[in-house]
N, C-alpha and C positions, 0 to 999 in steps of 0.2 A: 388291480384294475384290468378289466378285459374290454369287452365291447357289447353294445346292444344294436339290434337291427332297427334302423330308423325308417327305411323305405325299400320298396321292391318294384321291379319292373321286368318286362320281357320283350323280346324281339323275335318274332316268328314269321317266316315268309308266308305270303298269301296263298300260294299254290299248295294244296293238299293232295298228294298222290294216293289213290285208293289201292287196295289189294287187287281189285279187278283190273285196274290199269296196269299194275305191275305184272299181272299174269299174261299180258300181251307181249311182254319183253323177255320173260324167263318162264321156265316150266314150273309153275306154282299155281296156287288158287287162294281165294279168300279163306276158305275153310281150313286149308293146310296152315296158313300163316296165323290165323286167329287161334287155332287149337294149340299150336306150338309156342306162340309168343305173346298172344293177347293184343297184338298190334293190328289196327284197322286202317289207319292212314299214317302218313308221315309228310311233313312239310319240306318242300324243296325250293331252294333259291333259283328263281328264273330271271326275274327283272332286278331283284334286290342283290346287294353285295353283303358280304359278312360285316363290313364296316357299317353299312346302313342299319343292319339289325342290332349290332352292338350299341350304336348311338341311340337308337330308339329305346332299347332297354335301359340305357344309362339315364336318358332324359326322363323316362317314367319314374325311375327310382329316385332321382333328384327331386322331382316334383312331389312325389309321395313323402319324401323326407322333409320337404319345405326348405331346401337349401339350393344354392346355385353351384355351378361348376367351379367358380372361383373360390368357394369355401373348402374345396377338397385339398387334402394334404398328401394323398397318394391314390394311385389307380393300379389295381392288380387285375390282370385278365388271365383266367384259367382257360387254356386252349391247347389242342394238339398242334395247331399251326395257324398263324394269322394269314392275312393276305400277302404278306411279304416275309422273306427270310429275315430281313431287317428293313425298316424298324419294326419293333414289337407291335402287336395289335393294340396293346394298351397305349402306346405312344400315338398311334393313329387316332384312337378314340379321344385322347387328350386334346389333340388339335381340333377335332371336329366339334367337341362340346365347349371349347374355350377354357379348359382348365390350365393351370400353370404349375402343377405339382409333378413330382417324380412319377414315373409309370414304367411297368415292366410286366412280362408274361410269366406264367408258371405252367409247366407241362407235367401233369401227373395223370394224363388221359382222363378217364371217367371219374377218377377221384379228385380231379383238379380243384373243384369248388371247395371241398373240405381242406385241401392243402392250402388254398388261398386264404381261407379263414385262419389257419394256423400261422401263416406268414403275417397276416394283418395283426393277429393277437400279439406277436412279438413287437411290432411297431408301437402298439398301444401300451404294452408293458414297459417299454423304454421311454414312454412319454414323448414319442417323436411325432405323433399325429393326434388329431381330434376328429377328423372326418375322412373316411376311406371308402372309395368306390371299388367293389369287387364284382367283376363280370365273369360269368361262365358261359362260353359260347363255342360251338364247333360247327363247321361247315363241311359235313361228311359226304355230301353228295358228290363232291369233286375228289373224294378219296376212295371211291367205291369201284369195284369191278362189277359193272352192271350186267355181266353175264353169269355171275356166281350167285345162285339163288340162296345159298346158305348165309350170305352176308348182306346182299343188297336189299333184302326184305326187312332188315332190322333197323337200319339207320336213317336218320333225317337231319335236317338243319334246324338250328334254333338255340336259344339260350335266354339268359336273364341276368339281372344285376341287382345288387343290394347296396344300400348306403349303410355303413357302420359308423357308430359314434361311441365315445367313451361311455363305459357302463360296466355292469357286473353280471351280464346275462349269458356269457359263455361259461357254462358250468363245468365242462370237460371236453377234451379233444384228444384223439388218438389216431396217428397215421402210421402206415407201414409201407415197406417196399421189399419185394423179393425178386431180385433181378432175374428176368427170364424173357429173352427176346424171341422165343420159339413158339409160345402158345398164342400170343396176340400181338401182331406187329404190322406196320406199314413201312416199307422202304422209303427212303428219301426221294427216290426217283432219278430223274436225269442227272448224269454225272458229266460235267463239262470238261473234266481233266482229259488231256490227250493220252494220259497213261491209264485211263480206266479200262479194266478188263471185262466189266460186266455192266449192263444197263438193266435196271429192274423197275417194273411199273409200280408207281406209288399207290398201290391199292391195299386195303386192309385184308389181312389174312387172319383167320381165327380157327383154332381147334376147339370147336364148340363143347365137346365133352369135357375137356380139361378146364375150360373157362367156367363151365357150370359147377364143377366140383370146387374150384377156387372161390367162386362167387358166393355160394351158399355158406361155405365154411368161414370166409372172411367177414361176411355180413353178420353172422351169428356171433363170432368172436368179438368183432369190433363193437357191436351194440352192447354186448354184455359188459365189456371193459369200460366203455364210455359211461354207461349207466352206473356201474359200480363206482367209478372214479368221481362221479358227480354226487355220490352219497345217496343215490335213489334206488328204487326197485322198479321192476317192469310195470307194476301197478300205478306208478307215479307218472308214466308216460301218457301224454294226451294225443300226440300224433307222431308218426314215423314218416319221414320223407326219404325213401330209398332211391338208389340209382335205378333208372327205368330201362333196364336191359332186356328183361324177359319176365313175363308174369309168372311163369313157373318158378323162377328163381326167387321172386318175392314171396310167393306162397309157401315155398319150402322153408325159407328162412323164418317166415312168420309162425309156421307150425312149431319150429324148434324153439323159438323165443317165447312163445306163449302170450304174445301181445295180440289182442283181437284184430282180425283183419280189417274191421271197419275203421281202425285208427290209422291205416296206411293210406297215404295220399298217392294215388296212382294216375298218371297222365299218359301212360304208355300207349293206350288205345288210340289216341289222337296224334301224338307226337313221335312215337317210336323212341329209339335210342339216339339221343343227341349228345352223348358223351358228357363233357363237363357242363353242358347246358341243361341236363335233365333236372337236377335238383332245383336250380333257380327258377326254371319254368314251373315246376310243381309248386314251389313255394309261392310264386306270384299268383298262380291260378287259385290256390287255396285262400290267399290273403284277399284277393278281389272278390271271392265268393263269400267272404265274411266268416270263414271257419274258425279263425283264431280269436281268442279273447286274451286280454292282458293277464300274464302269469302262466299261460299254458306252457307245458314242457314239450319240446320238439326234439326228436332225434333225427339227425342226418346220417346216412350211411351209404358208402359207395365202394366199388371195386373197379379196377381197370387195368389197362395195359401197363406193363412195367416189370412184374405185376405189382400194383399198388392197391392200397385200401385206405379208407378214412372214415371215421365216425366221430360225431360230436353231439353234445347235448346243449341246447340253447333254450333259455327262457324267453318267451315272447314278451316284448316290452311295449308294443304299440296298442293303442286303444282300438 
């Protein structure tokens, strides 16, 4: 027994910052950003909070699944950091939607959504739950150095949610970690200890060249393993939902895997990189556009800080 996806939703801030707007803040241009990343806009929280957007995604997913918050047995939120150090973002959402179940966060950076799937699968396998809400959301605009054009052009705010129920539609899952805090990291920030010797700004730092190499390699290896473990071939795959970090990464991985590019669901142009929020956004966009039919085989694949990666194969169970 594993799980099936019963409903999806997303929460994205209203304000969409264009590349042209960004070029008034740092030395960049629309042409430079689009050619190197595929990103045209990114959504930024101005009036909304992270909790507002998580709650919106959760409520949409619950409605789509035809259940209420009181039906939930567990809430998992995949995020780099919530609005508080404590309580967890999942606990905050639990209160706001009126759920009464256990709730906690998972931090695997951009791979967090697949990690959360793996955690949820363990609860289903032990017969501990019947309905689980998984949220993937990151509020990266408040973790950016807005003077660094190599990073601030990439990231946005947003995410989504899914309701999982008992089923047999998780066909395989594979997660990895290769501890490396040098390639991609964000310091915790202000240190209140009177003994602290150093204060570091909590902004994302990234070695783009090293991230690119890790990203392409981990996507290709992860998808190949997940598809093989599911007893399938690349020809059996109907859709691929990759982490939306950079269009060049997606295209390079696609060429190596041999899965036609038209099968890749890409939302990077509008939303940019929202870390753990990327895949649930793409999933909900495709679901609302009516792309999926019951029985379709979908591959999720991601990489992120840690360094982490995650891939899984899911059969679509909804009509």
